[in-house]
C-alpha positions as CSV (number, residue, x, y, z in Angstrom):
1,M,74.2,101.8,107.7
2,S,72.6,104.2,110.2
3,V,70.7,103.2,113.3
4,I,68.0,104.9,115.4
5,T,66.7,103.6,118.7
6,R,63.5,104.7,120.5
7,V,62.2,103.5,123.8
8,Y,58.5,103.0,124.1
9,D,56.6,102.5,127.4
10,D,55.5,98.9,126.6
11,Y,55.5,96.2,124.0
12,T,52.2,97.3,122.5
13,A,53.6,100.7,121.6
14,A,56.9,99.2,120.4
15,H,55.1,96.6,118.3
16,A,53.0,99.4,116.6
17,A,56.2,101.4,115.9
18,R,57.8,98.3,114.4
19,L,54.8,97.6,112.2
20,N,54.9,101.3,111.0
21,V,58.6,100.9,109.9
22,E,58.0,97.5,108.3
23,A,55.0,98.8,106.4
24,L,57.4,101.2,104.5
25,G,58.7,98.2,102.6
26,L,62.1,99.9,102.0
27,P,65.1,97.9,101.0
28,G,67.8,97.7,103.7
29,V,65.6,98.7,106.5
30,E,65.6,96.2,109.4
31,V,63.8,96.5,112.8
32,S,64.8,95.0,116.1
33,L,63.1,95.0,119.5
34,M,64.9,95.0,122.9
35,G,63.6,94.7,126.4
36,N,63.6,92.6,129.5
37,E,62.6,89.0,129.5
38,S,58.9,89.9,129.6
39,I,58.9,90.5,125.8
40,Q,59.4,86.8,125.2
41,A,55.7,86.0,125.9
42,H,54.5,88.8,123.7
43,Y,56.8,87.9,120.8
44,Q,55.8,84.2,120.8
45,H,52.2,85.3,120.4
46,D,52.9,87.9,117.7
47,P,50.1,87.3,115.1
48,I,52.3,88.3,112.1
49,R,54.9,85.7,112.7
50,S,54.9,82.5,110.7
51,P,55.1,79.0,112.4
52,D,58.8,78.7,111.5
53,E,59.5,82.1,113.1
54,V,57.7,81.2,116.3
55,S,59.6,77.9,116.5
56,G,62.8,79.9,116.1
57,T,61.6,82.3,118.8
58,A,60.9,79.5,121.3
59,T,64.3,78.0,120.5
60,G,66.1,81.2,121.2
61,A,64.3,82.5,124.3
62,G,66.1,82.7,127.6
63,V,69.4,83.8,129.0
64,G,72.3,81.8,127.6
65,A,70.0,79.7,125.4
66,T,71.3,78.0,122.3
67,I,69.8,79.3,119.1
68,G,69.0,76.8,116.4
69,G,69.7,77.7,112.8
70,G,67.2,77.8,110.0
71,A,64.2,79.9,109.1
72,G,63.5,81.2,112.6
73,L,66.9,82.6,113.3
74,L,66.5,86.2,112.1
75,A,63.1,86.5,113.8
76,G,64.0,84.6,116.9
77,L,65.0,86.0,120.3
78,G,68.5,86.2,121.6
79,M,70.4,87.8,124.4
80,I,72.7,90.8,123.8
81,A,74.9,92.6,126.3
82,I,75.3,96.4,126.3
83,P,78.1,97.9,128.4
84,G,76.5,100.1,131.0
85,V,73.1,98.5,130.6
86,G,73.6,94.7,130.9
87,P,71.8,91.8,129.3
88,L,68.7,92.4,127.2
89,V,66.4,90.2,125.2
90,A,66.5,91.1,121.5
91,A,64.5,90.2,118.5
92,G,65.3,90.9,114.8
93,W,68.6,92.1,113.4
94,L,70.2,92.7,116.8
95,A,69.6,89.1,117.9
96,A,71.1,87.9,114.6
97,T,74.1,90.2,115.1
98,A,74.6,88.9,118.6
99,V,74.4,85.3,117.5
100,G,76.9,85.9,114.7
101,A,79.3,87.6,117.2
102,A,79.1,84.6,119.4
103,G,80.1,82.1,116.7
104,G,76.7,81.4,115.2
105,A,75.4,79.1,118.0
106,V,75.2,80.6,121.5
107,A,73.2,83.7,122.4
108,G,74.9,86.4,124.5
109,G,76.8,88.5,122.0
110,A,77.8,92.1,122.9
111,I,77.5,95.3,121.0
112,G,80.2,97.8,121.6
113,A,78.2,100.5,123.3
114,L,74.8,102.2,123.2
115,A,76.2,104.5,120.6
116,D,76.3,101.5,118.2
117,I,72.5,101.6,118.3
118,G,72.1,105.3,118.1
119,V,71.9,106.1,121.8
120,P,74.6,108.4,123.4
121,D,76.5,106.5,126.1
122,E,75.6,109.2,128.7
123,Y,72.0,108.0,128.5
124,A,72.9,104.4,129.5
125,P,71.4,104.8,133.1
126,V,68.2,106.3,131.7
127,F,67.9,103.6,129.0
128,S,68.6,100.9,131.5
129,E,65.9,102.3,133.9
130,A,63.4,102.5,131.1
131,I,64.0,98.8,130.3
132,R,63.7,97.9,134.0
133,R,60.3,99.7,134.1
134,G,59.0,97.5,131.2
135,G,60.0,99.8,128.3
136,V,60.7,98.2,125.0
137,A,63.3,99.7,122.6
138,V,62.8,99.7,118.8
139,S,66.1,99.8,117.0
140,V,66.1,100.4,113.2
141,Q,69.0,99.9,110.9
142,F,68.7,101.7,107.6
143,P,70.5,103.3,104.7
144,E,70.9,107.1,105.3
145,S,68.6,107.8,102.3
146,A,65.7,106.3,104.3
147,R,66.2,108.4,107.4
148,A,63.3,110.8,107.0
149,D,60.8,107.9,106.2
150,V,62.1,105.8,109.2
151,E,61.9,108.8,111.6
152,A,58.4,109.7,110.4
153,A,57.2,106.0,110.9
154,L,58.6,105.9,114.4
155,D,57.2,109.3,115.3
156,R,53.6,108.1,114.6
157,I,53.8,106.4,118.0
158,S,54.3,108.8,120.8
159,T,57.2,108.3,123.2
160,L,59.3,110.4,125.6
161,P,62.9,111.2,124.6
162,L,65.5,109.8,127.0
163,A,66.2,113.4,128.3
164,D,62.5,113.8,129.3
165,R,62.5,110.3,130.8
166,R,65.3,111.2,133.1
167,V,63.3,114.2,134.4
168,T,60.2,111.9,134.9
169,Y,62.2,109.2,136.7
170,E,64.0,111.7,138.9
171,A,60.6,113.1,140.0
172,D,59.9,109.5,141.2
173,G,63.0,109.5,143.4
174,W,65.3,107.8,140.9
175,R,68.9,109.2,140.6
176,Y,71.0,109.2,137.5
177,D,74.0,107.7,139.4
178,E,71.9,105.3,141.5
179,T,73.5,101.9,142.1
180,E,71.5,98.6,141.9
181,A,71.7,98.3,145.7
182,E,70.4,101.8,146.2
183,R,67.6,101.2,143.8
184,E,66.5,98.0,145.6
185,T,66.6,99.9,148.9
186,R,64.5,102.7,147.5
187,L,61.9,100.4,146.0
188,R,61.6,98.5,149.2
189,A,61.1,101.7,151.1
190,T,58.5,103.1,148.7
191,A,56.6,99.9,147.8
192,P,52.9,100.0,148.9
193,L,51.9,97.6,151.6
194,N,49.8,94.7,150.5
195,P,46.9,94.6,153.0
196,A,46.4,90.9,152.3
197,L,49.8,90.1,153.8
198,P,50.5,90.1,157.5
199,I,53.1,92.6,158.8
200,V,55.9,90.8,160.5
C-alpha cells in the first residue's frame, strides 16, 4: 500500500480533504487525521460519525488512554508517536495501527518514521511546527492504482507544501534547527502584551 500525507492549516480544511477522499468510494483507500489534542473536540462533534463511533472516540481520547474494542475502534482517537515529531492524536487507520502495535489495548503505538506516512524525514521539524501551529495532517493509505484519484481529491483543498511552510515559518522567526527551549524563549519575546493584565 502507498501513503500520502498532506498538512492543512486547520481541522476544517483537513476534514474537507478527508471527505473528498472518502467520497471516491474506492476499495482499499483509508483516511486518517493527525494533529494536536485540539482535534479531539472537533472529532467528537463530527456530524458524519455514528453514535457507536463517537462512543469509541470518547473512549480513545487522551494521552495514554485505554481504547475499548468494538465498533468505535477504527474511527476512534488514539495516540501515536513519530520519531522527530513526538506524540500526536490520530484518528482512522493510523489510530488503529497504533493500537495494534501496542497490543490491542493501550494507545501510544509508534510508527517507524515520517517516511512511513509519505513525509521525508528531513521535513520532521517543519511537520512538527505545523502541528504545533494547529495544523492537521490528512494521511491516506491506498493501492497504487488509486494514486491519481487520491491526489486529485486532496488537491481540491488548498494547502502549502512543507517546503513552502518552512519558508513561511522562517519569515516568522522560526529556525529549522530550533530547540524546544529556544522556541519557548522566542514566543515569550514576541508574544503581544495583554493590556488587561498588569505588567509586573
